[in-house]
KOLVEXTOR-429027 format. One record per residue (C-alpha): residue number from 0; y, z, x. Coordinates in nm, 3 decimals. Layout:
BEGIN
[pt NUM, [Y, Z, X]]
...
END
This chain:
BEGIN
[pt 0, [0.471, -1.171, 0.015]]
[pt 1, [0.336, -0.797, 0.133]]
[pt 2, [0.015, -0.708, 0.219]]
[pt 3, [-0.278, -0.815, 0.011]]
[pt 4, [-0.527, -0.610, -0.016]]
[pt 5, [-0.836, -0.687, -0.323]]
[pt 6, [-0.982, -0.360, -0.514]]
[pt 7, [-1.281, -0.344, -0.716]]
[pt 8, [-1.243, -0.092, -1.058]]
[pt 9, [-1.272, 0.251, -0.919]]
[pt 10, [-1.198, 0.167, -0.565]]
[pt 11, [-0.880, 0.293, -0.419]]
[pt 12, [-0.538, 0.265, -0.157]]
[pt 13, [-0.359, 0.522, -0.046]]
[pt 14, [0.013, 0.455, 0.076]]
[pt 15, [0.139, 0.692, 0.309]]
[pt 16, [0.441, 0.800, 0.584]]
[pt 17, [0.316, 0.696, 0.995]]
[pt 18, [0.310, 0.931, 1.227]]
[pt 19, [0.601, 0.804, 1.437]]
[pt 20, [0.857, 0.747, 1.112]]
[pt 21, [1.175, 0.852, 1.108]]
[pt 22, [1.239, 1.065, 0.816]]
[pt 23, [1.571, 0.938, 0.716]]
[pt 24, [1.506, 0.610, 0.799]]
[pt 25, [1.211, 0.607, 0.548]]
[pt 26, [1.364, 0.807, 0.290]]
[pt 27, [1.641, 0.511, 0.320]]
[pt 28, [1.431, 0.236, 0.274]]
[pt 29, [1.206, 0.411, -0.030]]
[pt 30, [1.574, 0.368, -0.207]]
[pt 31, [1.469, 0.031, -0.216]]
[pt 32, [1.128, 0.080, -0.363]]
[pt 33, [0.740, -0.011, -0.336]]
[pt 34, [0.676, -0.339, -0.488]]
[pt 35, [0.257, -0.370, -0.599]]
[pt 36, [0.241, -0.721, -0.793]]
[pt 37, [-0.129, -0.814, -0.915]]
[pt 38, [-0.201, -1.138, -0.735]]
[pt 39, [-0.508, -1.255, -0.887]]
[pt 40, [-0.822, -1.078, -1.069]]
[pt 41, [-1.126, -1.218, -1.051]]
[pt 42, [-1.512, -1.070, -1.183]]
[pt 43, [-1.414, -0.690, -1.141]]
[pt 44, [-1.196, -0.743, -0.829]]
[pt 45, [-0.825, -0.703, -0.830]]
[pt 46, [-0.606, -0.866, -0.523]]
[pt 47, [-0.265, -0.683, -0.502]]
[pt 48, [0.037, -0.779, -0.322]]
[pt 49, [0.203, -0.453, -0.209]]
[pt 50, [0.575, -0.444, -0.058]]
[pt 51, [0.655, -0.129, 0.130]]
[pt 52, [0.874, -0.024, 0.448]]
[pt 53, [0.730, -0.075, 0.760]]
[pt 54, [0.704, 0.313, 0.814]]
[pt 55, [0.438, 0.300, 0.558]]
[pt 56, [0.074, 0.315, 0.618]]
[pt 57, [-0.153, 0.140, 0.401]]
[pt 58, [-0.543, 0.166, 0.396]]
[pt 59, [-0.790, 0.189, 0.167]]
[pt 60, [-0.923, 0.494, 0.092]]
[pt 61, [-1.350, 0.492, 0.233]]
[pt 62, [-1.141, 0.440, 0.594]]
[pt 63, [-1.006, 0.789, 0.591]]
[pt 64, [-1.119, 1.047, 0.717]]
[pt 65, [-1.195, 1.363, 0.512]]
END
């Protein structure tokens, strides 16, 4: 199990490389892919289970500064 994040309709999350990510190592890890699995759904809210390499940062879009 990875990170579980809850999102409502029209809410987003963003995956991007961490600032300190090693590009070669990240490229190797991404060959295995990123898995996003629907964990649960209830009253317009979905819980997603995200499994990604350690060098991938996952943030709710509202936490990203414009």
